[in-house]
C-alpha positions in Angstrom: -24.2 4.2 13.6 -22.6 3.8 10.2 -25.9 2.5 8.8 -27.7 5.6 10.2 -25.2 7.9 8.5 -25.7 6.1 5.2 -29.5 6.4 5.5 -29.2 10.1 6.3 -27.0 10.6 3.2 -29.5 8.7 1.0 -32.4 10.8 2.3 -30.4 14.0 1.9 -29.4 13.3 -1.7 -32.9 12.0 -2.6 -34.5 15.2 -1.2 -32.0 17.5 -2.8 -30.8 18.8 0.5 -27.3 17.4 -0.4 -26.2 18.4 -3.9 -25.5 15.3 -6.2 -22.5 17.3 -7.6 -20.7 17.1 -4.3 -22.0 13.8 -2.8 -23.5 10.8 -4.8 -26.5 8.8 -3.7 -25.3 5.8 -1.6 -27.7 3.7 -3.6 -26.0 4.8 -6.9 -22.6 3.9 -5.4 -23.9 0.5 -4.5 -25.2 0.0 -8.1 -21.8 1.1 -9.4 -20.1 -1.3 -7.1 -22.3 -4.1 -8.3 -21.5 -3.2 -11.9 -17.8 -3.2 -11.1 -18.1 -6.7 -9.6 -20.2 -8.1 -12.4 -17.9 -6.8 -15.1 -14.8 -8.4 -13.5 -13.1 -5.1 -13.1 -13.2 -5.3 -9.3 -10.7 -8.2 -9.2 -8.7 -6.7 -12.1 -8.0 -3.7 -9.9 -8.1 -5.3 -6.5 -5.7 -8.2 -7.3 -2.7 -6.0 -8.2 -3.4 -3.8 -5.1 -3.4 -6.8 -2.8 -0.3 -8.2 -4.3 1.6 -4.9 -3.9 0.3 -4.4 -0.3 1.3 -8.0 0.6 4.8 -7.9 -0.9 5.7 -4.4 0.3 4.3 -5.0 3.8 6.0 -8.4 4.3 9.3 -6.8 3.4 8.8 -3.8 5.6 7.2 -5.5 8.6 9.6 -8.5 8.7 12.7 -6.2 8.5 11.2 -3.8 11.0 10.4 -6.5 13.6 13.9 -8.0 13.2 15.7 -4.7 13.6 13.4 -3.6 16.4 14.2 -6.7 18.4 17.9 -6.2 17.9 17.6 -2.5 18.9 15.7 -3.5 22.0 18.2 -6.2 23.0 21.6 -4.7 22.2 22.8 -1.3 23.2 25.3 -1.0 20.4 22.7 -1.7 17.7 20.5 0.9 19.4 23.2 3.5 19.3 23.8 2.9 15.6 20.2 2.6 14.3 17.9 4.7 16.6 19.2 8.0 15.1 18.7 6.6 11.6 15.1 5.5 12.4 14.4 8.8 14.1 15.5 10.6 11.0 13.4 8.5 8.7 10.3 8.3 10.8 9.0 11.9 10.4 9.6 12.1 6.6 6.3 11.9 4.7 6.9 8.7 2.7 4.8 9.9 -0.2 7.3 12.7 -0.8 9.9 10.0 -1.5 7.8 8.4 -4.3 9.5 10.4 -7.1 12.9 9.4 -5.8 11.9 5.8 -5.7 10.7 6.0 -9.3 14.1 7.2 -10.3 15.9 4.5 -8.3 13.6 1.5 -9.0 11.7 2.5 -12.1 8.0 3.4 -12.6 6.9 -0.3 -12.5 6.4 -2.5 -9.4 9.7 -1.9 -7.7 9.0 1.7 -6.7 5.6 0.7 -5.3 7.1 -2.2 -3.3 9.8 0.1 -2.0 7.4 2.8 -0.9 5.1 0.5 1.0 8.1 -1.4 2.5 9.6 1.8 3.9 6.2 3.1 5.1 5.6 0.0 7.1 9.2 -0.5 8.2 9.6 2.6 10.3 6.5 2.4 12.5 7.2 -1.3 13.0 10.7 -0.7 14.2 9.5 1.9 16.7 6.7 -0.2 18.0 8.9 -3.3 18.2 11.8 -1.9 20.1 9.5 0.0 22.4 7.7 -3.3 23.1 10.9 -5.1 23.8 12.0 -2.4 26.1 8.8 -2.8 28.1 9.4 -6.5 28.8 10.0 -7.1 32.5 13.7 -7.5 33.0 13.0 -9.6 36.1 11.7 -12.3 33.8 14.8 -12.2 31.8 17.1 -12.5 34.8 14.9 -15.3 36.1 15.4 -17.1 32.8 19.2 -16.6 33.1 19.2 -18.0 36.6 17.5 -21.1 35.3 20.3 -21.6 32.8 18.3 -20.8 29.7 20.3 -19.9 26.6 20.1 -16.4 25.1 18.1 -17.8 22.2 15.6 -19.5 24.5 15.2 -16.3 26.5 14.5 -14.3 23.4 12.1 -17.0 22.0 10.3 -17.9 25.3 10.4 -14.6 27.3 11.2 -11.5 25.2 9.1 -12.2 22.1 5.9 -13.4 23.9 6.2 -10.4 26.2 6.7 -7.9 23.4 4.1 -9.5 21.1 1.1 -7.3 22.2 3.1 -4.1 21.4 4.3 -5.6 18.1 0.8 -6.5 16.9 -0.5 -3.0 17.9 2.2 -1.5 15.8 1.3 -3.8 13.0 -2.2 -2.3 12.8 -0.7 1.2 12.3 1.9 0.0 9.9 -0.6 -1.8 7.6 -3.0 1.2 7.7 0.0 3.4 6.5 0.7 0.7 3.9 -2.8 1.1 2.4 -2.4 4.8 2.3 0.9 4.5 0.5 -0.5 1.8 -1.8 -3.1 4.3 -3.2 -0.5 7.0 -3.6 1.9 4.7 -5.5 -0.8 3.4 -7.8 -1.8 6.9 -8.7 1.6 7.2 -10.4 2.2 4.9 -13.4 -0.2 2.1 -12.6 -2.7 0.8 -15.2 -4.6 -1.4 -12.6 -5.1 -1.0 -8.9 -7.5 0.7 -6.6 -5.5 3.9 -6.6 -5.5 4.0 -10.4 -9.2 3.4 -10.4 -9.8 6.3 -8.0 -7.6 8.6 -10.0 -9.4 7.7 -13.2 -12.8 8.3 -11.6 -11.7 11.6 -10.1 -10.3 12.8 -13.5 -13.7 12.1 -15.1 -15.6 13.6 -12.1 -17.4 10.3 -11.8 -18.4 10.5 -8.1 -20.1 7.1 -8.0 -17.0 5.3 -9.2 -14.8 7.5 -6.9 -16.8 6.6 -3.9 -17.0 3.0 -4.9 -13.1 3.0 -4.8 -13.2 4.6 -1.4 -15.6 1.9 -0.2 -13.1 -0.7 -1.4 -10.3 0.9 0.6 -12.5 1.1 3.6 -13.5 -2.6 3.4 -9.9 -3.5 2.9 -8.9 -1.6 6.0 -11.6 -3.4 8.0 -10.5 -6.8 6.8 -6.9 -6.1 7.6 -7.9 -5.0 11.1 -10.1 -8.1 11.5 -7.2 -10.4 10.4 -4.9 -8.8 12.9 -7.5 -9.3 15.6 -7.7 -13.0 14.7 -3.9 -13.2 14.9 -3.9 -11.5 18.3 -6.5 -13.9 19.7 -4.4 -16.9 18.4 -1.0 -15.6 19.4 -1.9 -14.0 22.7 -4.1 -16.8 24.1 -1.9 -16.9 27.1 -3.3 -13.5 28.2 -6.8 -14.9 28.6 
């Protein structure tokens, strides 16, 4: 289906039905992408973006999973943190970027913080919801067999909650990619977001769409990686 849409776009732009001022030829975008790769600029922009996404997401996801498990297991932690998460969750994280620039500076710190917060809140919500859905009968059965609390969490709670945690991870990383672009459009010399902003300011549609293609491929690769992780971690469901 995607190939059909690309072919229709190519035919439309070649015939003049679609104005080249509003939509570039897919073939020209492919040529631009090849030039970007041959010149080495692809990795010059993609490398910093991947680093920012990785560091920010690791901070946000790991903290979110840990807090989500605690909220799901302990009532007093839930009473203290659920209102805070509920207050943070609906805030558009992009709106906090100027504040993070003031707090952490315009360099890497503000970018890491924005991505970390953006991945943290959906991960917390997905994790404690998944822990809540674990069958309490299994937990009581583990207690009746004399398992320690740590063993119950490691052998019963986490495996039972893992499908929900990984589903939330897909959403969190998609949000992380969106926030990565927004952060790189402010004060970044290199990065996919900076590349798209530069192309847009020059009204260079071929380069602009090449940047969008990079983001699309990045999203597909992230989704594929999570799928591999699901098949490895959740083999017990097969």
